[in-house]
N, C-alpha and C positions, 0 to 999 in steps of 0.2 A: 472402508478407509484404513483399517488396520493393515490390510494386505498392501494397499498402496504405500502406506507409511514405511512398512518393512522393505518394500522393493526400492523405493526412493533412497532410503538410508543406505542400503547395500550398494547401490550404484554410485552414490555420492562418495561413500567411503572408498570405493575402489578407484575413483578418479580424483581423489582429494589433492593430488599433486598440482592439479590445474587451478584450484580455487582457494587453497589454504594459504594465501599470501596477499599482500597489498598489491592490488592490480596496477598501481601507479609506479611500482618499483622499477619497471622497465624504463620509465622516462629518465630516471637519474642514473641507472646502471647500464642502460642499453643492453641488458641481458635478461632473457626470460628465466625465471627461477627454476623452471622445469626443463630447460633446453637440453641439458646433458642426458636426462632420463628419457626424453622423448624426441630424439633428433629428427625423425622423419616428419613429424608434425611441424616442428620448428622450421625445417627446410621448406615445407609446403607454404607455410604462412609467409615466409620471407619472399616467396615468388609471387604472391598475390598482389595484383595492382590495386591502387586506390579505387578504381572503377569496379573491379571485381568484388572488392570488400563491400562497397556500397550496395551492390546487387545482393550479396549474401545477407547484409543487414536488413534489407527490405523484404527478404523472403526466407522466413525461418525453416520452411520445408526444404528449400534448395540448399540452405546452409547445412542442415542436418545431413542431407544426402552427401554433400561434399566432405563432411567431417567423419562420416560413419566408417570410413576406411581406417581412421586413426582411433576412433572411439566407437567400438562395435556395439555397445549397448545404448548408444544415443537415441535410437528410435524407441527402445523400451523405456528410456527415461522420459521422453516426450509423452508417450502413452500413459505412463504412470502418473504424470503431472496433471493430467486432465481430470477434473472433477465434474460430475454430472450437473447440468444446469438445473436451477430451480424453476425454470420457466422464463420465457422472454417477457420483459417488462414493456408496457405500452410506451409509445413515443410521447413525450411531453410537449405540449404547446405552451410556450412561455408568453406572458403578457408583454406588451411592447415596452422596450427599454430595460427589461429586467436583466438582460445580458450585457448591459452597458459596462464597458471597461474590462471585459473578459476576453483574452485572446482566443482565437478560433479553436485550437486543439484543446486548450484547457476547458473551454466552454463545452465541447463535446463530452469530455470526461465528466464534467459536473452534471451535464444533462443526463447521461446514462446512469451515473451514480444516484442522482435524485430519483430517477424513474424506478431503479431497483429498490431503493429505500421505501418509496411510497407503495410499490407493488407488494412488498412484503412487510408492511408496517404493523407494528404491535405497540400499543401505548396510546396515550392521549396528548403527548407533547414530545418535543425533540431536544436533544443535547448535541450541539455541534462542537466537537472537540478539536482544538487547534484550528480555529475557524478562519484565521486571517480576517479579511473584510466581510466574511459571511456570504460568499457567493452561493454556496450550496444551501445554506440556511434560508436565503431569499426564496429559492425554488421550493423548498419544503414548506415554508410559511405561506407563500402565495398559493400553492397547490392544495394544501390541506386546511389552511386557516387555523392551524394550531400553533401554540407558543413554541418559539425556538430560543433556547439559551445558548448563546455563542461564546465559548470560552477561548480566550486568546492571550498570549503572553505579551505581545507588543501593544502598548497603550494607543499608539498612533493608529494602528489598524482597527482597534476597538472603536476609537472615535470616528474614523471614517466609515466603518460599517454601521454604527449606530445612527449616524447622520443620514445615510442612504436609506436605512430601514424606516426611520421616522418619516423621511420625505415621502416614502411610498406607502406609509400607513401599515407596515408589516408588524406583526406581533413578535418582535425579536428583542431580546435583552442581551447586550454584550457585557461580559464579565472578564476583567483583566486578572490574570493570575498565573502562577507557575504550576504546570502540570505535575511536576515532581514533588511539590510541597504538599504536606498533609492537608492543608487548607483547601486544596482542589476537590476534596471529597464533598465539600459543602454544595457544589453545583449539581450533584447527582440526586435524583429521587426516583422512586419506584414506578413512576408513571412515564418515564422517558424511554424513547427509542434513541440510543446514542449512535452518532454517525461520525465518521472521520475520513477525509480524503487526503492521502499523502501524509499520514502521521508517521514521522520518521523514527526509526529505531525504537528506543525504549518508550517513546511517546505512545505508540500503539499498545505496547505491553502494559504500560500503566493504565491505559484506557480499559483493557480487558480486566485487569485486577480490580479497578474501581467499579466497573460495571457489575462484576460478579458480587462484590461486597454489598453493593446497593440493591442487588436483586432486580436489575433492569429487565423488562420484558423482551428487549431485542437490542442487538448490537450489529451494526453494519459498518465495515471499514475497509479501506484499501491501503495497506501499509507500504512503506518504502524504506530504503537506506537501512537495511537490517544490521549493518555493521556499527551504527551509531548507538552504542550501548554504554552504560555507566560502569559495568563490571569489566574485568579483563576478558572474561569468557562469557558467551551467551548462556543465559539461564533458562532452560526449557520449562514450560509451564505444565505440560501434561505428564502424567505418571509414566507413560510409555517412553516419552522423549527423555525423561530423567534417568532411565536405566543406563548403566555403564556402557553396555555394548552399542549404544547409539551416540556416544560422544566422539 
């Protein structure tokens, strides 16, 4: 992984013109921030039809092939970004109605996340971080019959999730709180496997820090929205990432 980290860092730094900016700036300025530095790519993009763009969005390999003329190391970037699988988790069979109220695509994400968590479970209970209504927690509770503590900021979601869990007889306890407040440490204990699906920005960073401090046996999460951070600049957690040449 050290080798992968070094390679990814080198490629990302080499092409930082493309990503070190607010991606929505073009909407208000009608100008790509890197257009003058990379005119050939800008011209190619301007000639792409909406239909062609949709095709490329649906096929990462085809998109990479099309862009490789402008970004020669794109295939190397794709290869370096692949991490070896820990093994395919078994398909979960959910009890009737457990998926009630969950949209199809989100349900598939939750099902796969739940399967991966259970397949690699360590601990005797669960902590569902930024739980929402506890859709993931329902799967974990019903499949393992272990306690789930679902931590969520919005009280209305806690109330709705607790009502549904109680109705189904699931061992779930919803706790309302602010993930960034020191009081959130109180929901952690050393028996928990902490999980989080779509923990935005510093929410997943805080989860990592809290889990390490509490010496949790396992942590499984799928982060998103990396730009939603509290500091002006991203704060690396690893010693390697904190070195000046990686900034």
